[in-house]
Kinemage of the C-alpha trace (Angstrom):
@kinemage 1
@onewidth
@group {chain A} dominant
@subgroup {mainchain}
@vectorlist {calphas} color= white
{ca met a 1} P 17.911 -34.946 -12.020
{ca glu a 2} L 15.983 -31.835 -13.052
{ca val a 3} L 17.057 -28.423 -11.727
{ca lys a 4} L 13.769 -28.052 -9.869
{ca glu a 5} L 14.346 -31.277 -7.975
{ca leu a 6} L 17.908 -30.213 -7.142
{ca ile a 7} L 16.691 -26.892 -5.756
{ca leu a 8} L 14.054 -28.590 -3.636
{ca gln a 9} L 16.777 -30.756 -2.077
{ca val a 10} L 19.480 -28.144 -1.365
{ca glu a 11} L 19.759 -26.624 2.104
{ca asp a 12} L 22.056 -23.759 1.130
{ca ile a 13} L 20.294 -20.645 -0.166
{ca his a 14} L 23.365 -19.440 -2.089
{ca lys a 15} L 23.522 -22.719 -4.022
{ca ala a 16} L 19.785 -22.478 -4.692
{ca thr a 17} L 20.287 -18.952 -6.066
{ca glu a 18} L 22.941 -20.155 -8.502
{ca leu a 19} L 20.749 -23.048 -9.636
{ca ile a 20} L 17.813 -20.703 -10.315
{ca ser a 21} L 20.090 -18.356 -12.262
{ca ser a 22} L 21.519 -21.194 -14.373
{ca lys a 23} L 18.030 -22.569 -15.083
{ca leu a 24} L 16.586 -19.207 -16.149
{ca arg a 25} L 19.838 -17.807 -17.567
{ca lys a 26} L 19.100 -14.571 -15.723
{ca pro a 27} L 20.623 -12.585 -12.814
{ca val a 28} L 18.862 -13.461 -9.539
{ca ile a 29} L 18.690 -11.655 -6.187
{ca ile a 30} L 17.034 -12.889 -2.999
{ca glu a 31} L 16.053 -10.385 -0.290
{ca asn a 32} L 14.359 -10.743 3.081
{ca lys a 33} L 11.007 -9.142 3.920
{ca asn a 34} L 12.803 -5.861 4.780
{ca phe a 35} L 14.339 -5.761 1.272
{ca glu a 36} L 17.782 -6.550 2.720
{ca leu a 37} L 20.107 -8.697 0.617
{ca ile a 38} L 20.441 -12.401 1.424
{ca ser a 39} L 21.908 -13.921 -1.747
{ca tyr a 40} L 22.676 -13.123 -5.381
{ca ser a 41} L 23.924 -15.030 -8.429
{ca ser a 42} L 27.639 -14.788 -9.135
{ca ser a 43} L 27.819 -12.749 -12.353
{ca phe a 44} L 27.810 -9.193 -10.956
{ca asp a 45} L 28.337 -7.498 -14.335
{ca glu a 46} L 24.934 -8.695 -15.599
{ca phe a 47} L 22.984 -6.844 -12.898
{ca asp a 48} L 21.399 -3.493 -13.622
{ca gln a 49} L 22.333 -0.337 -11.700
{ca thr a 50} L 19.659 -0.804 -9.024
{ca gln a 51} L 20.645 -4.412 -8.336
{ca gln a 52} L 24.333 -3.473 -8.177
{ca lys a 53} L 23.476 -0.838 -5.555
{ca thr a 54} L 21.483 -3.463 -3.644
{ca ile a 55} L 24.486 -5.807 -3.643
{ca leu a 56} L 26.912 -3.070 -2.559
{ca ser a 57} L 24.739 -1.595 0.189
{ca lys a 58} L 23.111 -4.913 1.210
{ca lys a 59} L 19.680 -3.300 0.858
{ca cys a 60} L 17.357 -2.240 -1.961
{ca pro a 61} L 17.544 1.575 -2.393
{ca val a 62} L 14.818 3.374 -0.443
{ca phe a 63} L 13.596 5.366 -3.468
{ca ile a 64} L 12.990 2.091 -5.349
{ca ile a 65} L 11.063 0.606 -2.399
{ca glu a 66} L 8.942 3.765 -2.178
{ca arg a 67} L 8.165 3.587 -5.909
{ca leu a 68} L 7.135 -0.081 -5.557
{ca lys a 69} L 4.902 0.790 -2.611
{ca lys a 70} L 3.380 3.735 -4.482
{ca glu a 71} L 2.516 1.488 -7.434
{ca gly a 72} L 1.031 -1.165 -5.140
{ca ile a 73} L 3.645 -3.813 -5.983
{ca val a 74} L 4.573 -4.498 -2.351
{ca gln a 75} L 0.911 -4.864 -1.370
{ca arg a 76} L 0.286 -7.258 -4.288
{ca leu a 77} L 3.269 -9.382 -3.256
{ca glu a 78} L 1.665 -9.914 0.154
{ca lys a 79} L -1.559 -11.161 -1.393
{ca arg a 80} L -0.446 -13.031 -4.523
{ca pro a 81} L 1.508 -16.322 -4.694
{ca asp a 82} L 2.362 -15.937 -8.389
{ca pro a 83} L 5.180 -13.893 -9.995
{ca ile a 84} L 4.627 -10.202 -10.775
{ca arg a 85} L 6.272 -8.521 -13.762
{ca ile a 86} L 7.560 -4.994 -13.076
{ca his a 87} L 8.199 -2.650 -15.969
{ca pro a 88} L 11.543 -0.832 -16.242
{ca ile a 89} L 12.342 2.529 -14.677
{ca glu a 90} L 15.213 3.342 -16.996
{ca glu a 91} L 16.138 6.724 -15.509
{ca leu a 92} L 16.790 4.985 -12.162
{ca gly a 93} L 18.754 2.118 -13.713
{ca phe a 94} L 15.914 -0.320 -12.922
{ca his a 95} L 15.501 -2.855 -15.743
{ca gln a 96} L 12.426 -5.005 -16.288
{ca arg a 97} L 12.161 -7.877 -13.849
{ca val a 98} L 9.923 -10.470 -12.261
{ca val a 99} L 9.455 -10.707 -8.493
{ca ile a 100} L 7.701 -13.312 -6.363
{ca ser a 101} L 7.241 -13.484 -2.594
{ca ala a 102} L 8.669 -16.480 -0.695
{ca lys a 103} L 6.477 -17.553 2.207
{ca his a 104} L 6.951 -20.037 5.045
{ca leu a 105} L 4.381 -21.048 7.654
{ca gly a 106} L 1.997 -18.476 6.186
{ca his a 107} L 4.395 -15.528 6.556
{ca thr a 108} L 6.378 -13.631 3.918
{ca met a 109} L 10.060 -14.402 4.447
{ca gly a 110} L 11.428 -12.498 1.479
{ca tyr a 111} L 11.412 -11.899 -2.265
{ca ile a 112} L 13.041 -13.487 -5.325
{ca trp a 113} L 13.955 -11.015 -8.074
{ca val a 114} L 14.789 -12.137 -11.625
{ca gln a 115} L 16.082 -9.498 -14.031
{ca glu a 116} L 14.590 -10.129 -17.474
{ca ser a 117} L 16.640 -7.691 -19.596
{ca asn a 118} L 16.127 -8.476 -23.289
{ca arg a 119} L 14.189 -11.757 -22.977
{ca leu a 120} L 10.958 -12.219 -21.049
{ca leu a 121} L 10.524 -15.322 -18.943
{ca lys a 122} L 8.285 -17.937 -20.550
{ca ala a 123} L 5.097 -19.239 -18.932
{ca glu a 124} L 6.786 -22.486 -17.874
{ca glu a 125} L 9.649 -20.529 -16.292
{ca leu a 126} L 7.196 -18.441 -14.279
{ca thr a 127} L 5.518 -21.687 -13.161
{ca phe a 128} L 8.940 -23.014 -12.164
{ca leu a 129} L 9.467 -19.955 -9.952
{ca glu a 130} L 6.077 -20.389 -8.331
{ca glu a 131} L 6.792 -24.052 -7.571
{ca ile a 132} L 10.165 -23.506 -5.885
{ca thr a 133} L 9.384 -20.397 -3.790
{ca pro a 134} L 7.868 -22.291 -0.815
{ca his a 135} L 11.221 -24.068 -0.409
{ca leu a 136} L 13.079 -20.756 -0.743
{ca gly a 137} L 10.848 -19.301 1.965
{ca lys a 138} L 11.979 -22.123 4.258
{ca leu a 139} L 15.636 -21.532 3.326
{ca ile a 140} L 15.329 -17.824 4.193
{ca tyr a 141} L 13.697 -18.806 7.483
{ca asp a 142} L 16.545 -21.259 8.156
{ca val a 143} L 19.168 -18.551 7.523
{ca tyr a 144} L 17.818 -16.519 10.432
{ca ala a 145} L 17.040 -19.580 12.549
{ca arg a 146} L 20.692 -20.623 12.372
{ca ile a 147} L 21.815 -17.156 13.422
{ca asn a 148} L 19.331 -17.082 16.281
{ca ala a 149} L 20.370 -20.548 17.456
{ca lys a 150} L 23.948 -19.436 18.083
{ca glu a 151} L 24.626 -18.045 21.543
{ca gly a 152} L 27.582 -16.343 23.141
{ca arg a 153} L 29.017 -14.851 19.965
{ca arg a 154} L 29.393 -11.094 19.783
{ca glu a 155} L 28.824 -10.825 16.048
{ca asp a 156} L 25.557 -12.740 16.229
{ca leu a 157} L 24.381 -10.592 19.128
{ca leu a 158} L 25.146 -7.396 17.204
{ca trp a 159} L 23.380 -8.711 14.109
{ca lys a 160} L 20.321 -9.534 16.196
{ca met a 161} L 20.310 -6.018 17.616
{ca leu a 162} L 20.643 -4.489 14.144
{ca his a 163} L 17.696 -6.531 12.880
{ca his a 164} L 15.422 -5.989 15.908
{ca glu a 165} L 15.353 -9.667 16.817
{ca tyr a 166} L 14.958 -8.909 20.532
{ca gly a 167} L 11.713 -8.405 22.373
{ca ser a 168} L 13.182 -6.325 25.192
{ca glu a 169} L 16.300 -4.466 26.255
{ca ser a 170} L 16.633 -6.708 29.317
{ca gln a 171} L 16.977 -9.733 27.010
{ca ile a 172} L 19.669 -7.925 25.026
{ca arg a 173} L 21.646 -7.219 28.205
{ca his a 174} L 21.222 -10.792 29.429
{ca asp a 175} L 22.637 -12.266 26.203
{ca ala a 176} L 25.384 -9.631 26.121
{ca ser a 177} L 26.545 -10.687 29.577
{ca leu a 178} L 26.736 -14.304 28.374
{ca ala a 179} L 28.758 -13.154 25.372
{ca asn a 180} L 31.020 -11.008 27.569
{ca leu a 181} L 30.046 -8.002 25.445
{ca val a 182} L 30.088 -4.593 27.148
{ca leu a 183} L 27.117 -2.644 25.806
{ca pro a 184} L 27.342 1.146 25.427
{ca glu a 185} L 25.230 3.719 27.205
{ca arg a 186} L 25.657 6.225 24.373
{ca phe a 187} L 26.357 5.239 20.775
{ca ser a 188} L 25.915 5.838 17.068
{ca val a 189} L 26.306 3.580 14.020
{ca val a 190} L 28.692 4.288 11.153
{ca val a 191} L 28.653 2.380 7.865
{ca phe a 192} L 31.520 2.309 5.364
{ca ser a 193} L 30.432 0.969 1.956
{ca val a 194} L 32.710 0.560 -1.064
{ca thr a 195} L 31.648 2.336 -4.263
{ca thr a 196} L 32.294 -0.658 -6.560
{ca pro a 197} L 33.012 -4.395 -6.044
{ca lys a 198} L 36.602 -4.010 -7.240
{ca his a 199} L 37.306 -1.800 -4.200
{ca lys a 200} L 36.187 -4.314 -1.577
{ca tyr a 201} L 39.837 -4.878 -0.665
{ca met a 202} L 39.595 -1.452 1.019
{ca leu a 203} L 37.575 -3.027 3.837
{ca asp a 204} L 40.603 -5.098 4.875
{ca tyr a 205} L 42.624 -1.901 5.017
{ca leu a 206} L 39.858 -0.187 6.974
{ca glu a 207} L 39.823 -3.033 9.481
{ca lys a 208} L 43.538 -2.545 10.139
{ca val a 209} L 43.032 1.201 10.639
{ca ile a 210} L 40.284 0.470 13.190
{ca gln a 211} L 42.373 -2.106 15.030
{ca asn a 212} L 45.248 0.378 15.297
{ca ser a 213} L 42.984 3.219 16.437
{ca pro a 214} L 43.504 4.575 19.988
{ca ser a 215} L 39.716 4.287 20.380
{ca val a 216} L 39.530 0.620 19.301
{ca lys a 217} L 37.951 -0.428 22.637
{ca gln a 218} L 35.030 1.900 21.898
{ca ile a 219} L 34.325 0.298 18.512
{ca his a 220} L 32.379 -2.881 17.734
{ca tyr a 221} L 32.212 -3.745 14.049
{ca leu a 222} L 30.682 -6.205 11.617
{ca lys a 223} L 32.184 -6.891 8.219
{ca thr a 224} L 30.240 -7.985 5.137
{ca glu a 225} L 31.415 -8.426 1.560
{ca phe a 226} L 31.063 -4.752 0.647
{ca gln a 227} L 30.469 -2.976 3.962
{ca met a 228} L 31.831 -2.367 7.447
{ca ile a 229} L 29.220 -1.585 10.100
{ca leu a 230} L 30.586 0.089 13.236
{ca met a 231} L 28.893 0.740 16.570
{ca leu a 232} L 30.788 3.526 18.310
{ca ser a 233} L 30.368 3.898 22.072
{ca ser a 234} L 31.432 6.962 24.010
{ca asp a 235} L 31.226 8.955 27.234
{ca pro a 236} L 27.693 8.343 28.594
{ca asn a 237} L 27.668 11.788 30.222
{ca lys a 238} L 28.808 13.765 27.188
{ca glu a 239} L 26.177 14.456 24.551
{ca phe a 240} L 27.258 13.874 20.921
{ca ser a 241} L 30.528 12.270 22.044
{ca ser a 242} L 29.948 9.222 19.816
{ca leu a 243} L 29.515 11.552 16.826
{ca asp a 244} L 32.770 13.291 17.742
{ca leu a 245} L 34.415 9.866 17.754
{ca ala a 246} L 32.874 9.078 14.338
{ca arg a 247} L 34.244 12.303 12.842
{ca glu a 248} L 37.667 11.631 14.327
{ca leu a 249} L 37.689 8.082 12.955
{ca ile a 250} L 36.633 9.203 9.470
{ca glu a 251} L 39.399 11.807 9.346
{ca asn a 252} L 41.869 9.191 10.551
{ca val a 253} L 40.795 6.797 7.785
{ca lys a 254} L 41.125 9.580 5.216
{ca arg a 255} L 44.600 10.420 6.467
{ca glu a 256} L 45.749 6.784 6.531
{ca thr a 257} L 44.303 5.736 3.163
{ca gly a 258} L 45.092 8.923 1.250
{ca glu a 259} L 42.461 11.102 -0.383
{ca glu a 260} L 42.260 9.206 -3.692
{ca lys a 261} L 41.572 5.822 -2.073
{ca phe a 262} L 39.413 7.347 0.646
{ca tyr a 263} L 36.764 8.333 -1.910
{ca asn a 264} L 36.275 4.663 -2.781
{ca phe a 265} L 34.128 4.671 0.376
{ca leu a 266} L 30.591 5.945 0.825
{ca ile a 267} L 30.136 6.741 4.515
{ca gly a 268} L 26.970 7.154 6.547
{ca val a 269} L 26.703 8.187 10.204
{ca gly a 270} L 23.471 7.552 12.124
{ca lys a 271} L 22.258 9.775 14.957
{ca glu a 272} L 23.397 9.286 18.551
{ca tyr a 273} L 21.161 7.312 20.939
{ca thr a 274} L 21.200 6.054 24.506
{ca met a 275} L 18.629 3.238 24.218
{ca leu a 276} L 19.958 -0.028 22.786
{ca tyr a 277} L 16.664 -0.661 21.060
{ca ala a 278} L 17.522 2.327 18.802
{ca leu a 279} L 20.636 0.628 17.434
{ca arg a 280} L 18.740 -0.459 14.313
{ca lys a 281} L 17.379 3.067 13.895
{ca ser a 282} L 20.887 4.536 13.869
{ca phe a 283} L 21.946 1.760 11.459
{ca leu a 284} L 19.078 2.511 9.027
{ca glu a 285} L 19.892 6.224 9.215
{ca ala a 286} L 23.497 5.508 8.239
{ca leu a 287} L 22.254 3.359 5.351
{ca glu a 288} L 19.931 6.150 4.189
{ca val a 289} L 22.924 8.494 3.892
{ca ile a 290} L 24.727 5.903 1.757
{ca glu a 291} L 21.650 5.252 -0.388
{ca thr a 292} L 21.264 8.991 -0.979
{ca ala a 293} L 24.924 9.286 -1.968
{ca asn a 294} L 24.466 6.273 -4.263
{ca phe a 295} L 21.510 7.990 -5.906
{ca ile a 296} L 23.134 11.349 -6.566
{ca thr a 297} L 26.829 10.318 -6.878
{ca pro a 298} L 27.957 13.518 -5.115
{ca arg a 299} L 31.206 15.343 -5.646
{ca pro a 300} L 33.667 14.546 -2.817
{ca glu a 301} L 32.745 16.244 0.463
{ca ser a 302} L 29.749 18.009 -1.100
{ca met a 303} L 27.137 15.914 0.734
{ca pro a 304} L 26.941 15.565 4.534
{ca arg a 305} L 27.858 12.136 5.899
{ca glu a 306} L 25.788 12.504 9.055
{ca phe a 307} L 22.084 11.715 8.907
{ca ala a 308} L 21.307 14.608 11.274
{ca lys a 309} L 22.910 17.020 8.766
{ca leu a 310} L 21.459 15.470 5.617
{ca gly a 311} L 18.778 18.153 5.328
{ca ile a 312} L 17.332 18.612 1.854
{ca tyr a 313} L 19.439 15.750 0.482
{ca arg a 314} L 16.951 13.332 2.129
{ca tyr a 315} L 14.256 14.420 -0.302
{ca leu a 316} L 16.211 14.595 -3.570
{ca ala a 317} L 15.078 11.171 -4.817
{ca thr a 318} L 11.434 12.064 -4.104
{ca leu a 319} L 11.767 15.469 -5.788
{ca tyr a 320} L 13.502 13.886 -8.758
{ca glu a 321} L 10.634 11.442 -9.158
{ca lys a 322} L 7.984 14.187 -8.882
{ca asn a 323} L 9.679 16.495 -11.398
{ca arg a 324} L 10.286 13.623 -13.820
{ca ser a 325} L 6.687 12.408 -13.651
{ca glu a 326} L 5.355 15.946 -14.205
{ca asp a 327} L 7.945 16.720 -16.916
{ca tyr a 328} L 8.901 19.828 -14.950
{ca tyr a 329} L 11.759 22.236 -15.740
{ca ser a 330} L 12.939 25.532 -14.254
{ca glu a 331} L 12.898 28.147 -16.999
{ca asp a 332} L 15.537 30.170 -15.113
{ca leu a 333} L 17.966 27.258 -14.996
{ca leu a 334} L 17.225 26.298 -18.600
{ca gly a 335} L 18.335 29.798 -19.557
{ca leu a 336} L 21.579 29.515 -17.600
{ca ile a 337} L 22.387 26.107 -19.098
{ca his a 338} L 21.780 27.496 -22.562
{ca asn a 339} L 24.094 30.443 -21.857
{ca asp a 340} L 26.815 28.241 -20.310
{ca thr a 341} L 26.734 25.885 -23.298
{ca gly a 342} L 26.656 28.541 -25.987
{ca lys a 343} L 29.038 31.094 -24.491
{ca gln a 344} L 31.277 28.830 -22.365
{ca thr a 345} L 30.318 30.607 -19.141
{ca asn a 346} L 30.059 28.999 -15.711
{ca leu a 347} L 26.921 30.631 -14.354
{ca leu a 348} L 25.141 27.477 -13.181
{ca arg a 349} L 28.033 26.425 -10.946
{ca thr a 350} L 28.428 30.023 -9.733
{ca leu a 351} L 24.773 30.147 -8.723
{ca glu a 352} L 25.023 26.841 -6.836
{ca val a 353} L 28.081 27.929 -4.823
{ca tyr a 354} L 26.606 31.391 -4.181
{ca leu a 355} L 23.396 29.877 -2.788
{ca ala a 356} L 25.324 27.246 -0.784
{ca asn a 357} L 27.252 30.063 0.888
{ca asn a 358} L 24.023 31.966 1.625
{ca gly a 359} L 24.956 34.814 -0.687
{ca lys a 360} L 28.279 35.574 0.991
{ca gly a 361} L 30.448 36.999 -1.748
{ca lys a 362} L 33.900 36.525 -0.231
{ca gln a 363} L 33.327 32.853 0.642
{ca thr a 364} L 31.816 32.184 -2.786
{ca ala a 365} L 34.693 33.851 -4.652
{ca asn a 366} L 37.267 31.921 -2.604
{ca gln a 367} L 35.525 28.603 -3.258
{ca leu a 368} L 35.340 29.316 -7.000
{ca phe a 369} L 38.929 30.665 -7.065
{ca ile a 370} L 37.827 33.906 -8.707
{ca his a 371} L 38.142 37.620 -7.862
{ca pro a 372} L 35.155 39.179 -6.006
{ca asn a 373} L 34.667 41.558 -8.949
{ca thr a 374} L 34.373 38.555 -11.284
{ca leu a 375} L 31.761 37.086 -8.974
{ca asn a 376} L 29.793 40.346 -8.951
{ca tyr a 377} L 29.849 40.388 -12.750
{ca arg a 378} L 28.555 36.797 -12.916
{ca ile a 379} L 25.758 37.513 -10.417
{ca lys a 380} L 24.739 40.509 -12.517
{ca gln a 381} L 24.663 38.262 -15.613
{ca ile a 382} L 22.485 35.743 -13.785
{ca gln a 383} L 20.036 38.460 -12.789
{ca glu a 384} L 19.857 39.748 -16.362
{ca leu a 385} L 19.207 36.278 -17.797
{ca thr a 386} L 16.653 35.127 -15.203
{ca asn a 387} L 13.853 36.236 -12.908
{ca ile a 388} L 15.745 35.121 -9.796
{ca asp a 389} L 15.176 37.318 -6.736
{ca phe a 390} L 18.053 36.804 -4.301
{ca asn a 391} L 15.998 38.388 -1.530
{ca asp a 392} L 13.322 35.682 -1.799
{ca phe a 393} L 14.214 32.850 0.607
{ca asn a 394} L 11.701 30.398 -0.880
{ca met a 395} L 13.025 30.952 -4.387
{ca lys a 396} L 16.613 30.485 -3.234
{ca ser a 397} L 15.740 27.250 -1.377
{ca tyr a 398} L 13.908 25.859 -4.394
{ca leu a 399} L 16.719 26.801 -6.798
{ca tyr a 400} L 19.371 25.257 -4.567
{ca thr a 401} L 17.442 21.971 -4.453
{ca glu a 402} L 17.029 21.958 -8.219
{ca leu a 403} L 20.739 22.690 -8.646
{ca leu a 404} L 21.674 19.769 -6.390
{ca leu a 405} L 19.723 17.480 -8.702
{ca leu a 406} L 21.160 19.050 -11.844
{ca asn a 407} L 24.749 18.811 -10.685
{ca asn a 408} L 24.608 15.401 -9.031
{ca val a 409} L 22.150 13.303 -11.076
{ca lys a 410} L 23.338 12.772 -14.652
{ca ala a 411} L 19.922 11.664 -15.916
{ca tyr a 412} L 18.346 14.847 -14.553
{ca tyr a 413} L 20.881 17.137 -16.223
{ca gln a 414} L 20.433 15.197 -19.463
{ca arg a 415} L 16.679 15.929 -19.351
{ca tyr a 416} L 17.453 19.657 -19.241
{ca lys a 417} L 19.913 19.351 -22.113
{ca glu a 418} L 17.344 17.478 -24.181
{ca ala a 419} L 14.724 20.130 -23.378
{ca leu a 420} L 17.069 22.677 -24.961
{ca lys a 421} L 17.900 20.271 -27.823
{ca ile a 422} L 21.597 20.740 -27.071
């Protein structure tokens, strides 16, 4: 029996994914219409950086989705039944691939992504994809139909709430009463995501920490292959109490796991809400923190974990894309990089810490483990080598943003090095 016929007969979307991958000899990912992961072929090592992040976080990175929308790819997927070839975005770890929308009953259910790498798919392989996608659309529909058909289970109820599968809050409360699930009046969502597949064992350890927590009755959680999603409930009369609980839990996990293992987690904390309908919003906020951390690979503790404190970090991917597309460089920072490289100084890092501490000398010197006089000497060097005005707030804000990109995104720093021909 041909592979196509086998696929058209299977009722399991994971088996269908493996069959497609074996037929095309390519890595395959299937996502729903919200770009959230449903299934992927088994050979993780073959996926590019973007697809690995999708598998780990269970969702395509936001900056990739925004790029696809900007280029009109998402809009074309809605209108076209045939596969679309997308050219690589190498600096974002996005290799060339083909994508096709899977529809059922006239509605887009999701997308099938095939990474092409070194060999383009042939015309007959693209036709094969087009012929099987209607069945895949039905399989995606069936995945959610099976979840929706189950009643009385807490996990299913929480998943429905996270995916906005309820028309009203009264319906949520009705089903929660049937499931004997006490719903919170004040809550926030926390997501723990492992940094690499080999660290997924950490989720089992995390689960034990949660179960032994004094606040375990205030925590509902869902566990996936690479993530733990927690809904933390708290005192309904005390504002930000769920965030206090989140901070306490994170510190507890850090203490129990040890610092080295703790940094195998990326952690995102959504804002606090009192309306159950906002549960998904808090969840997506937590995911945005993780996606941002995935993009910049921050030094430990350097990036806020709470969405409400994310600040300028929210816009780093967008700024990176703008500066890359315009081939933009800061002449001041180019000069400091050149000096650091040639004379073995540490002016770039000094400037970053100085700006992060709002120009406070004592705090900056302590953080850099240097004498205040040494700091003053370095600041004087920076002023001599650049046109930086430390009294200009706009300049300081811009420089700090540029430094975050330079020190956290390897591809960005490499662009500067290449500009100097170092």
